[in-house]
N, C-alpha and C positions, 0 to 999 in steps of 0.2 A: 565225455567230458562232464565231471557235476555242474550242476547246475545251480547249486549255492553262492553266494556272495555274501560277505562279512566285511562289514565297516565299522572302523573306531579312529575316527578321529582322522590322520593323514594314512594309517596304514589300511589295507583292506586285503581282504582274500576273496579269489578271484572262481575258485575252484578248481580241478584236478584238470592234467590235459594226460597222453600218453603219448608215447617217444614212438614215432614210428619208426618201421625196416632202414632208414635213409637217415636216420637220426634228429629228424624233424618234430616240431611240436607245435601246434597251432595257439596263437595268441587268444585269450578268449576275447569276445566282440565288448563286452563293458569295459578290461583293462586296455584294449587301443581304441577305445574311443575316449574315454580319460584320458590317457596318455597322448592323443592326437597321434598315433603310429597309423600310416598311412601304406599301401602296395608300393613297393619301391625304398623305401625308406630303410636308412643303413643303421642297423644298430652294433651296439656293442656289447659282449661278454664278456665281464670279469668274473674271476674266481676266489673264495679264499676256504681252503680247504675245511676250516673250522663253521664259518657261516654261510658258505653256499654261495650259488651264483647270483649275479645280478646282473640285468639288462639294463641298457640307455640308450636313448638314442644320438647319434653321431653329432648330430647340431646342438646338443645338451653339453658335449662336452667341454667345453671352456668356460661354460658356469660349473661344471663337474670337480672341473681340476681346479681352478680357482678356490674351491670350497675346499678340498682334499689339501692343498697345499698350505690354504691356510690354519685346518686344523694340526697339521703337521708344525708347522711353526709355534701355535700355541703351547702343543705338549713339549716341543724343546725349548720353549721360555721355563 
């Protein structure tokens, strides 16, 4: 894994990871610390064919869903 970390406001780059033979990755320690990800936490993986993958803690889903549906509603207005 790369040891480089880049930060510009709310966007951060934590380095690179390799996908293991079983399709697993290790989330960099600084990212786990910042997002308070601990062993046993449930994570949800979303994908957009053009934008890539996104990962969110399941416990944050209600906040994420609320923001998502609000953005859809605004787009429809």
